[in-house]
C-alpha positions as CSV (number, residue, x, y, z in Angstrom):
1,X,-20.0,-27.0,-6.8
2,X,-16.7,-25.1,-6.7
3,X,-16.6,-21.3,-7.1
4,X,-14.7,-21.7,-10.4
5,X,-17.7,-23.5,-11.9
6,X,-20.5,-21.0,-11.0
7,X,-21.5,-17.7,-12.4
8,X,-22.7,-16.5,-9.0
9,X,-20.6,-14.6,-6.4
10,X,-17.1,-16.0,-6.0
11,X,-14.7,-16.1,-3.1
12,X,-11.2,-14.7,-3.2
13,X,-8.4,-14.3,-0.8
14,X,-6.3,-11.1,-0.8
15,X,-2.8,-10.9,0.7
16,X,-1.0,-7.6,1.3
17,X,2.4,-7.0,2.8
18,X,3.5,-3.4,2.2
19,X,6.5,-1.2,2.5
20,X,6.0,-0.9,6.3
21,X,7.3,-4.5,6.6
22,X,5.1,-5.2,9.5
23,X,3.4,-8.3,8.4
24,X,0.6,-9.8,6.3
25,X,-2.9,-8.6,5.9
26,X,-5.2,-11.4,4.8
27,X,-8.9,-11.1,3.8
28,X,-11.5,-13.5,2.4
29,X,-14.0,-11.7,0.2
30,X,-17.1,-12.6,-1.7
31,X,-17.3,-10.7,-5.0
32,X,-20.5,-10.6,-7.0
33,X,-21.0,-10.5,-10.8
34,X,-20.8,-6.7,-10.9
35,X,-17.4,-6.7,-9.1
36,X,-18.7,-5.5,-5.7
37,X,-16.9,-7.2,-2.8
38,X,-18.1,-8.2,0.6
39,X,-15.6,-8.7,3.4
40,X,-16.1,-12.1,5.1
41,X,-13.1,-12.8,7.3
42,X,-9.7,-11.2,8.1
43,X,-6.5,-12.2,9.6
44,X,-3.2,-10.4,10.4
45,X,0.1,-12.3,10.8
46,X,3.1,-10.2,11.9
47,X,6.5,-10.8,10.4
48,X,9.1,-12.4,12.7
49,X,11.8,-10.0,13.5
50,X,14.4,-12.0,11.7
51,X,12.4,-12.0,8.4
52,X,11.7,-8.3,8.8
53,X,15.5,-7.6,9.1
54,X,16.3,-9.9,6.2
55,X,13.7,-8.1,4.0
56,X,15.0,-4.7,5.0
57,X,18.5,-5.6,4.2
58,X,17.5,-6.8,0.8
59,X,16.4,-3.3,-0.2
60,X,20.1,-2.5,-0.6
61,X,22.6,-4.3,-2.9
62,X,24.6,-6.9,-1.1
63,X,26.8,-10.0,-1.8
64,X,24.8,-13.1,-2.9
65,X,21.6,-11.2,-2.9
66,X,19.9,-13.3,-5.6
67,X,20.2,-16.4,-3.4
68,X,19.2,-14.5,-0.3
69,X,16.1,-13.0,-2.1
70,X,15.0,-16.4,-3.4
71,X,15.3,-17.9,0.1
72,X,13.3,-14.9,1.6
73,X,10.7,-15.5,-1.1
74,X,10.3,-19.1,0.0
75,X,10.1,-18.0,3.7
76,X,7.4,-15.5,2.6
77,X,5.4,-18.1,0.7
78,X,5.3,-20.3,3.8
79,X,4.2,-17.4,5.9
80,X,1.6,-16.4,3.4
81,X,0.3,-20.0,3.4
82,X,0.2,-19.9,7.2
83,X,-1.9,-16.7,7.0
84,X,-4.2,-18.3,4.5
85,X,-4.6,-21.3,6.7
86,X,-5.7,-19.2,9.7
87,X,-7.9,-17.1,7.5
88,X,-9.8,-20.1,6.0
89,X,-10.1,-22.0,9.3
90,X,-13.5,-23.7,8.9
91,X,-13.8,-22.6,5.3
92,X,-13.6,-25.1,2.4
93,X,-10.6,-24.3,0.3
94,X,-12.3,-25.5,-2.9
95,X,-14.9,-22.6,-2.3
96,X,-12.1,-20.1,-3.0
97,X,-11.4,-19.4,-6.6
98,X,-8.0,-17.7,-6.2
99,X,-5.6,-15.9,-3.9
100,X,-4.5,-12.4,-5.0
101,X,-1.0,-11.9,-3.5
102,X,0.8,-8.5,-3.8
103,X,4.1,-9.9,-2.6
104,X,6.8,-8.0,-0.8
105,X,8.4,-5.2,-2.8
106,X,12.3,-5.2,-2.9
107,X,12.7,-2.8,-5.8
108,X,10.3,-0.5,-7.6
109,X,12.1,1.2,-10.5
110,X,9.6,2.0,-13.3
111,X,12.1,4.4,-14.8
112,X,14.3,1.4,-15.4
113,X,11.5,-0.7,-16.7
114,X,11.1,-3.1,-13.8
115,X,9.6,-3.9,-10.4
116,X,10.2,-6.8,-8.0
117,X,7.8,-8.2,-5.5
118,X,8.9,-11.5,-4.0
119,X,6.8,-14.3,-2.5
120,X,7.2,-17.5,-4.6
121,X,3.7,-17.7,-5.9
122,X,4.3,-21.2,-7.3
123,X,5.2,-22.5,-3.8
124,X,2.2,-20.7,-2.3
125,X,-0.2,-22.4,-4.8
126,X,1.5,-25.7,-3.9
127,X,1.1,-25.2,-0.2
128,X,-2.4,-24.0,-0.2
129,X,-3.9,-26.0,-3.1
130,X,-5.5,-22.7,-4.3
131,X,-4.8,-20.8,-7.6
132,X,-2.5,-17.8,-7.0
133,X,-2.5,-14.5,-9.0
134,X,0.7,-12.5,-8.4
135,X,3.2,-10.0,-10.0
136,X,0.4,-7.5,-10.6
137,X,2.6,-4.5,-11.3
138,X,4.9,-5.8,-14.2
139,X,2.4,-5.7,-17.0
140,X,1.5,-2.0,-16.3
141,X,5.2,-1.2,-16.4
142,X,5.7,-3.1,-19.6
143,X,3.0,-0.9,-21.0
144,X,4.8,2.3,-20.1
145,X,3.2,2.8,-16.7
146,X,4.4,3.3,-13.2
147,X,3.0,-0.1,-12.1
148,X,1.6,1.7,-9.0
149,X,-0.6,2.6,-7.3
150,X,-2.9,-0.1,-8.5
151,X,-5.6,0.2,-5.7
152,X,-7.3,3.3,-7.4
153,X,-9.1,1.0,-9.8
154,X,-10.6,-0.8,-6.8
155,X,-11.4,2.5,-5.0
156,X,-13.2,3.6,-8.2
157,X,-15.2,0.4,-8.3
158,X,-16.2,0.4,-4.6
159,X,-15.8,3.8,-3.1
160,X,-16.8,6.4,-5.8
161,X,-19.9,8.4,-5.1
162,X,-22.2,9.6,-7.9
163,X,-22.7,13.1,-6.4
164,X,-19.8,13.8,-4.1
165,X,-16.2,14.4,-5.0
166,X,-14.1,12.1,-2.9
167,X,-10.5,11.5,-2.3
168,X,-9.2,8.2,-0.8
169,X,-5.8,8.4,0.9
170,X,-4.0,5.2,1.7
171,X,-1.2,5.8,4.3
172,X,1.0,2.7,4.6
173,X,4.8,2.8,4.3
174,X,4.2,5.3,1.4
175,X,1.2,7.5,1.2
176,X,-1.0,7.5,-2.0
177,X,-4.2,9.2,-3.0
178,X,-7.0,8.4,-5.4
179,X,-9.0,11.3,-6.8
180,X,-12.6,10.3,-7.4
181,X,-14.4,13.3,-9.0
182,X,-18.1,13.0,-9.9
183,X,-17.1,13.6,-13.5
184,X,-13.8,13.3,-15.3
185,X,-10.8,11.1,-15.1
186,X,-9.8,9.2,-12.0
187,X,-6.3,9.9,-10.9
188,X,-3.9,8.5,-8.3
189,X,-0.3,8.7,-7.3
190,X,2.1,8.4,-4.4
191,X,2.3,11.6,-2.5
192,X,5.4,10.9,-0.5
193,X,6.2,9.0,2.7
194,X,3.5,7.6,4.9
195,X,4.6,5.7,7.9
196,X,7.9,4.5,6.6
197,X,10.3,7.2,8.0
198,X,8.2,7.4,11.2
199,X,8.6,3.7,11.8
200,X,12.2,3.6,11.0
201,X,13.0,6.6,13.2
202,X,11.2,5.2,16.3
203,X,12.7,1.8,15.7
204,X,16.2,3.4,15.7
205,X,15.6,5.4,18.9
206,X,13.0,3.5,20.9
207,X,13.3,-0.1,19.7
208,X,9.7,-0.4,18.8
209,X,8.2,-1.0,15.3
210,X,5.8,1.9,15.1
211,X,4.6,5.0,17.0
212,X,1.3,3.9,18.5
213,X,-1.3,6.5,17.9
214,X,1.4,9.0,17.0
215,X,2.0,9.5,20.7
216,X,5.9,10.0,20.4
217,X,5.4,12.5,17.6
218,X,2.8,14.3,19.6
219,X,5.3,14.7,22.4
220,X,7.7,16.6,20.3
221,X,7.6,19.9,18.4
222,X,8.0,20.4,14.6
223,X,11.4,21.7,13.6
224,X,10.7,24.2,10.8
225,X,14.2,24.1,9.3
226,X,14.1,20.3,9.0
227,X,10.6,20.4,7.6
228,X,11.7,22.8,4.9
229,X,14.7,20.6,4.0
230,X,12.5,17.5,3.7
231,X,10.0,19.4,1.5
232,X,12.8,20.1,-1.0
233,X,12.9,16.4,-2.0
234,X,12.9,16.2,-5.8
235,X,10.1,13.7,-5.9
236,X,7.6,16.1,-4.5
237,X,8.2,18.4,-7.4
238,X,7.3,15.8,-10.0
239,X,3.8,15.9,-11.6
240,X,1.8,12.7,-11.5
241,X,1.6,10.0,-12.7
242,X,4.4,9.0,-10.2
243,X,5.2,6.3,-7.6
244,X,7.7,6.1,-4.8
245,X,9.2,3.7,-2.3
246,X,12.3,3.1,-0.2
247,X,14.5,4.2,-3.0
248,X,13.3,7.8,-2.4
249,X,12.5,8.0,1.3
250,X,14.8,6.2,3.7
251,X,16.9,6.6,6.8
252,X,20.1,7.4,4.8
253,X,18.3,10.3,3.1
254,X,17.0,11.5,6.4
255,X,20.4,11.3,8.0
256,X,22.0,13.2,5.2
257,X,19.2,15.9,5.5
258,X,19.9,16.2,9.3
259,X,23.6,16.5,8.6
260,X,23.1,19.4,6.2
261,X,21.3,21.3,8.9
262,X,24.4,21.1,11.2
263,X,22.3,21.6,14.4
264,X,21.0,19.2,17.1
265,X,17.4,18.2,17.0
266,X,15.9,16.1,19.7
267,X,14.7,12.7,18.5
268,X,11.1,13.3,19.5
269,X,11.2,16.6,17.5
270,X,12.4,14.7,14.5
271,X,9.5,12.4,14.9
272,X,7.1,15.3,15.1
273,X,8.6,16.8,12.0
274,X,8.3,13.5,10.1
275,X,4.7,13.2,10.9
276,X,4.1,16.8,9.8
277,X,6.0,16.0,6.5
278,X,3.7,13.0,5.8
279,X,0.6,15.2,6.5
280,X,1.8,18.3,4.5
281,X,3.1,16.3,1.5
282,X,-0.3,14.5,1.3
283,X,-2.5,17.6,1.9
284,X,-0.6,19.8,-0.4
285,X,-1.1,17.2,-3.2
286,X,-4.9,17.0,-2.4
287,X,-5.2,20.9,-2.4
288,X,-3.2,21.4,-5.6
289,X,-4.4,18.4,-7.7
290,X,-7.9,17.6,-6.3
291,X,-9.7,20.9,-6.5
292,X,-13.3,20.8,-5.4
293,X,-12.9,17.6,-3.4
294,X,-15.4,17.5,-0.5
295,X,-14.4,14.4,1.4
296,X,-11.1,12.5,2.2
297,X,-11.3,9.0,3.5
298,X,-8.1,7.4,4.9
299,X,-7.1,3.8,5.0
300,X,-3.9,2.0,5.9
301,X,-2.0,2.2,9.2
302,X,-2.0,6.0,9.2
303,X,-5.7,6.0,9.8
304,X,-5.1,4.6,13.3
305,X,-2.8,7.5,14.2
306,X,-5.0,10.2,15.8
307,X,-2.1,12.6,15.8
308,X,-1.8,12.2,12.0
309,X,-5.5,12.3,11.4
310,X,-5.8,15.5,13.4
311,X,-3.0,17.2,11.4
312,X,-4.6,16.2,8.0
313,X,-8.0,17.6,9.2
314,X,-6.3,20.8,10.3
315,X,-4.6,21.2,6.9
316,X,-7.8,20.5,5.0
317,X,-10.3,22.5,7.0
318,X,-12.9,22.6,4.2
319,X,-13.1,18.8,3.8
320,X,-14.6,16.0,5.7
321,X,-11.8,13.8,6.9
322,X,-12.6,10.3,8.3
323,X,-11.3,6.7,8.1
324,X,-12.8,4.3,5.6
325,X,-14.8,2.7,8.4
326,X,-17.4,5.4,7.5
327,X,-17.7,3.8,4.1
328,X,-18.1,0.3,5.5
329,X,-14.5,-1.0,5.0
330,X,-12.1,-0.9,8.0
331,X,-8.9,0.9,7.0
332,X,-6.6,-2.0,7.9
333,X,-8.1,-4.2,5.2
334,X,-8.7,-2.0,2.1
335,X,-5.5,-2.9,0.3
336,X,-5.8,-6.6,0.9
337,X,-9.4,-6.5,-0.3
338,X,-8.1,-4.6,-3.4
339,X,-5.8,-7.5,-4.3
340,X,-8.6,-10.0,-3.8
341,X,-10.5,-7.9,-6.3
342,X,-7.5,-7.6,-8.7
343,X,-7.2,-11.4,-8.7
344,X,-10.9,-11.6,-9.7
345,X,-10.2,-9.0,-12.5
346,X,-7.4,-11.2,-13.8
347,X,-9.3,-14.4,-13.9
348,X,-12.3,-12.7,-15.6
349,X,-10.0,-11.2,-18.3
350,X,-10.8,-7.7,-17.1
351,X,-8.3,-4.8,-16.8
352,X,-6.9,-4.1,-13.3
353,X,-5.1,-0.8,-14.1
354,X,-6.2,2.7,-14.7
355,X,-4.0,4.5,-17.4
356,X,-5.1,7.8,-16.1
357,X,-3.4,6.8,-12.8
358,X,-0.3,4.9,-13.8
359,X,0.4,6.4,-17.2
360,X,0.3,3.1,-19.1
361,X,-0.5,3.2,-22.8
362,X,-3.9,1.5,-22.0
363,X,-5.9,-0.8,-19.9
364,X,-4.2,-4.1,-19.2
365,X,-5.1,-7.4,-17.6
366,X,-2.6,-7.7,-14.7
367,X,-0.9,-10.6,-12.9
368,X,0.6,-14.0,-13.5
369,X,-1.5,-17.0,-12.8
370,X,-0.3,-20.1,-10.9
371,X,-3.0,-22.7,-11.1
372,X,-3.7,-25.0,-8.1
């Protein structure tokens, strides 16, 4: 009997490709009737350099961008299908009820009433023979919300503790936090850059896609003047709910900030300062907005940077700081698992957003469904 016809636990695939533009995180999860997931299989498929460059270029206006974005969406769908195929090697596809696909964000402008994640979900459904749920953010924005972050609803379902005030920090390209108090409303928002500027700066100077373990940043020294200028970014002064992306934090903004200082800073020192900026913007948000929190658990690529994790622990000395491994979910797979869960919410006609997080007028069923 297929998963779609049973009232027992169901299987879902989650696909996440975030603002870091590194590749596709794919998970297969079994989710029980209460909404609790169990991670079964994982697969990571890196982006080819050509696709990464194409997607990065599409973040800025350019000639014929509608055609280029549509072609990139098709390429992404084929790559998503390849990731699903590797993930489900040996697994019957009719045992999977749906794929939850976040898509690749090209624009996120809730103030203008829209967000755009590409990936051609119709083609993905055609290539895999599995129902696809996509475009999760748009309904929340239509209801007056930010459309992001969406993972706090999943964090609340899976990682909240009845007696301990926890904060979950996801450090991908952008950093966001979920405040999970024992009592009271769950809140969440983007705190500022995560790995986005760090990745861009090391790619520019060293030709690699990321700073492994934060080693290059650790080799430099923080430039106080640059850190002060970075901290003046208007986004950091906004009260939540709020969300950010490449529109706010990018190399053009960093270059303009460096130009204002009118002094030479060694590239390794800029990298050290960017790491400190990620850590301080996140920790200041936790200290200011999550009073009384006892534990901070980190997921996303930032959890694998010992330099970044050490700075976060130093800036939050009264809290336990650890990766989400300690809670039973490896940090690399939390977001993909969240989108498997969000697909399940959609097909069960259950809300996927938290108005206290996004600022939407109320709970909404998220996502567009592309049947197999």
